[in-house]
C-alpha positions in Angstrom: 0.4 -1.7 -22.2 3.2 -3.8 -20.6 5.8 -1.2 -21.7 3.6 1.6 -20.4 3.2 -0.2 -17.1 6.9 -0.7 -16.7 7.6 2.9 -17.6 5.2 4.3 -15.0 6.4 1.9 -12.4 10.0 2.9 -13.1 9.2 6.6 -12.9 7.5 6.0 -9.6 10.5 4.2 -8.1 12.9 6.8 -9.5 11.4 9.7 -7.7 10.7 7.8 -4.4 14.1 6.2 -4.1 15.9 9.5 -4.7 13.8 11.2 -2.1 14.5 8.4 0.4 18.3 8.5 -0.3 18.2 12.3 0.4 16.3 11.7 3.6 18.7 9.0 4.8 21.6 11.4 4.1 19.8 14.2 6.1 19.5 11.8 9.0 23.2 11.1 9.1 23.3 8.0 6.8 20.8 5.6 8.2 17.0 5.1 8.6 14.9 2.4 10.1 13.0 0.4 7.5 9.8 1.1 9.4 10.2 4.8 8.8 10.4 4.5 5.0 6.7 4.2 4.1 5.5 7.0 6.5 8.2 9.2 5.1 7.2 8.6 1.5 3.5 9.1 2.2 4.1 12.4 4.0 6.8 13.9 1.7 6.5 12.5 -1.9 3.7 13.6 -4.2 2.0 10.4 -5.3 -0.5 10.1 -8.1 -3.9 8.3 -7.9 -2.5 5.5 -10.0 0.5 5.0 -7.7 -1.9 4.9 -4.7 -4.1 2.2 -6.2 -4.1 -1.3 -4.8 -3.2 -3.8 -7.5 -2.4 -7.5 -8.1 -3.7 -10.5 -6.4 -2.3 -9.4 -3.0 -3.7 -5.9 -3.5 -0.4 -4.1 -2.6 -0.3 -0.4 -3.2 1.4 0.2 -6.5 4.1 2.6 -5.3 5.2 0.2 -2.5 5.7 -2.6 -5.0 7.7 -0.5 -7.5 9.7 1.0 -4.7 10.8 -2.3 -3.3 11.4 -3.9 -6.7 13.8 -1.2 -7.8 15.5 -0.9 -4.4 17.1 -4.2 -5.1 19.0 -2.6 -8.0 20.2 0.2 -5.8 21.5 -2.3 -3.3 23.3 -4.2 -6.0 24.8 -0.9 -7.2 26.2 -0.3 -3.7 24.1 2.8 -3.2 22.2 1.6 -0.3 22.6 -1.2 2.2 19.7 -3.1 3.9 20.8 -4.7 7.2 19.1 -5.6 10.4 15.9 -3.6 9.8 17.9 -0.5 8.7 18.6 1.2 5.4 22.1 2.8 5.1 23.3 5.2 2.5 26.8 4.2 1.3 29.5 6.7 0.3 28.7 5.8 -3.3 25.1 6.6 -2.6 26.0 9.9 -1.0 28.0 10.8 -4.2 25.1 9.7 -6.4 22.9 12.5 -4.9 24.9 14.8 -7.1 23.3 13.1 -10.1 19.7 13.4 -11.3 17.1 10.9 -10.1 17.1 9.4 -13.6 20.8 9.0 -13.7 20.8 7.2 -10.3 18.1 4.8 -11.6 20.2 4.0 -14.6 23.2 3.4 -12.4 21.2 0.9 -10.4 19.9 -0.9 -13.4 23.3 -1.3 -14.9 24.7 -2.7 -11.7 21.8 -5.1 -11.4 22.3 -6.4 -15.0 26.0 -7.0 -14.2 25.1 -8.8 -11.0 22.7 -11.0 -12.9 25.4 -12.0 -15.4 27.5 -13.2 -12.4 24.5 -14.9 -10.7 22.4 -16.3 -13.6 20.6 -18.8 -11.3 19.5 -16.2 -8.8 16.6 -13.7 -9.1 14.9 -15.4 -12.0 11.6 -14.2 -13.2 11.9 -10.7 -11.7 13.6 -8.7 -14.5 10.5 -6.5 -15.0 8.2 -5.1 -12.3 4.6 -6.4 -12.1 1.8 -5.9 -9.6 2.7 -9.3 -8.2 6.3 -9.4 -7.2 5.7 -11.8 -4.4 9.3 -12.7 -3.5 10.3 -9.1 -3.2 7.1 -8.3 -1.2 7.9 -11.1 1.3 11.5 -9.8 1.6 10.2 -6.3 2.5 7.7 -7.7 5.0 10.6 -9.5 6.7 12.7 -6.4 6.6 9.9 -4.4 8.3 9.4 -7.1 10.9 13.1 -7.1 11.7 13.0 -3.3 12.0 10.1 -3.4 14.4 11.8 -6.1 16.5 15.0 -4.2 16.7 13.2 -1.0 17.7 11.4 -2.9 20.4 14.8 -4.1 21.8 16.1 -0.5 21.6 13.1 0.9 23.5 13.5 -1.8 26.2 17.1 -0.7 26.7 16.1 3.0 26.7 13.7 2.3 29.6 16.6 0.9 31.7 18.3 3.1 34.3 22.0 3.9 33.8 23.0 1.4 36.4 20.8 -1.3 34.9 22.5 -0.7 31.5 25.9 -0.8 33.2 24.9 -4.2 34.7 24.0 -5.4 31.2 27.4 -4.5 29.9 29.0 -6.4 32.7 26.8 -9.4 32.0 27.9 -9.3 28.4 31.6 -9.3 29.3 31.1 -12.2 31.7 29.5 -14.2 28.9 32.5 -13.4 26.8 34.6 -15.1 29.5 35.9 -12.0 31.2 35.9 -11.6 35.0 34.2 -8.5 36.4 35.3 -8.1 40.0 34.4 -4.4 40.0 31.1 -2.9 38.8 30.7 0.6 40.1 28.1 1.2 42.7 25.8 4.2 42.7 27.8 7.4 43.2 31.0 8.8 41.8 33.0 6.2 39.9 36.2 8.0 39.1 35.6 7.6 35.4 35.6 3.8 35.5 32.3 1.8 35.6 33.6 -1.8 35.1 37.0 -3.4 35.4 37.3 -6.7 33.4 40.1 -9.3 33.8 41.2 -12.2 31.7 41.7 -14.3 34.8 40.1 -14.4 38.3 43.1 -12.6 39.9 43.6 -10.0 37.3 47.2 -11.1 36.8 47.1 -11.4 33.1 47.2 -8.4 30.8 45.5 -6.6 29.2 43.1 -5.5 31.9 40.1 -3.7 30.6 38.8 -0.4 32.0 35.2 0.2 30.9 33.3 3.4 30.7 29.5 3.0 30.2 27.2 5.8 29.2 23.4 5.3 29.0 22.6 8.2 26.6 20.5 6.6 23.9 19.6 9.8 22.1 23.1 11.4 22.4 26.3 11.2 20.4 29.3 10.7 22.8 31.9 13.4 22.2 35.7 13.3 21.9 36.2 14.7 25.4 34.6 11.6 27.0 37.0 9.4 25.0 40.0 11.4 26.1 38.9 11.3 29.7 38.8 7.5 29.6 42.2 7.3 27.9 43.6 9.5 30.7 43.0 6.9 33.4 44.8 4.0 31.6 48.0 2.7 33.2 50.5 0.1 32.0 48.8 -3.1 31.0 45.4 -1.4 30.6 43.2 -1.1 27.5 39.9 0.8 27.3 36.4 -0.1 26.4 33.7 2.6 25.9 30.1 1.4 25.6 27.1 3.7 25.0 23.4 3.0 24.4 23.6 5.9 21.8 26.2 6.8 19.2 29.7 8.3 18.9 30.4 11.5 17.2 32.8 11.6 14.3 35.3 13.4 16.5 35.0 10.7 19.2 35.7 8.0 16.6 38.6 9.9 15.2 40.1 10.3 18.7 39.7 6.6 19.4 41.4 5.5 16.2 44.3 8.0 16.5 45.0 7.2 20.1 48.3 5.4 21.0 46.4 3.5 23.7 44.0 0.8 22.5 40.3 1.8 23.0 37.3 -0.1 21.7 34.1 1.8 21.0 30.7 0.0 21.1 27.6 1.9 20.3 24.0 1.0 20.9 23.5 -0.9 17.7 26.6 -3.0 18.2 25.6 -3.6 21.8 22.3 -5.1 20.6 24.2 -7.2 18.0 26.6 -8.6 20.7 23.7 -9.3 23.1 22.0 -11.3 20.4 25.2 -13.1 19.5 26.0 -14.2 23.1 22.5 -14.5 24.4 22.3 -18.3 24.3 25.5 -18.6 26.5 24.2 -16.3 29.3 22.9 -17.3 32.6 19.2 -17.1 33.2 19.6 -14.1 35.5 21.6 -12.2 32.9 19.2 -13.1 30.1 16.4 -11.6 32.2 18.0 -8.2 31.9 17.0 -8.2 28.2 15.0 -11.4 27.4 14.9 -12.3 23.7 12.7 -14.8 21.8 14.1 -16.2 18.6 11.7 -16.7 15.6 12.8 -18.2 12.3 11.3 -17.3 8.9 11.8 -19.0 5.6 14.1 -16.6 3.7 16.3 -16.2 0.6 19.7 -15.0 -0.2 18.6 -11.5 -1.3 
């Protein structure tokens, strides 16, 4: 019965993880952890056995097997779990050319190799059961982190463009830059913030900042070129968006002779969290955070 249970559990994970990887690819390479379960329930055909609650914690079987084997895929470098998001790596994208079973085997081989190098870690979870408590807790934390990050993102989305601009200026001040110019409402000439290394702006480089509050939009290459076009000797450029950058925009930035730094919405949240404790109370109030600590592991 044990071998039969393992076989059914593995088959469940095989089809679900492959479907999830394809969906992450369709979405452009990333997917919030909170979207995983709804996607599976709506798009993957699950059997009555897979939908049964089991084990002392009464977890639904498919969720348990899905999370158990997802560790293998992470060790194989096919997926990356980070900050409440799942990412499909280039290796994972290439693996979509294989069969679901071949991808599962790739994951299992990688996990076995990892265990050889880390014999003291992950003990007791070589085979799936209905009570993989450690992995269940790990997934609960992943979902909580995803919910928390989405809450922060929605708070930023609700801001006006000028409020988001003020948040960017606050972050720069916390990083010890001086911001004598933050554009008022109206035409800004392509520059929203000017940041200096010293109060007088005598030291170089001086930073010219463009801010776009377009959380559902990918910034294009033309916007990057427009910012680069206003740089003068001693200037560098910073482009901050609450959304994302297109592939062409990133390519334009990296190939430019002038230095330009691109910060998207996800990185802005990371930086706000990183510097939050150093902010003034007024700046903190633009996006107030509350830190909560959980007992975790190294997985």
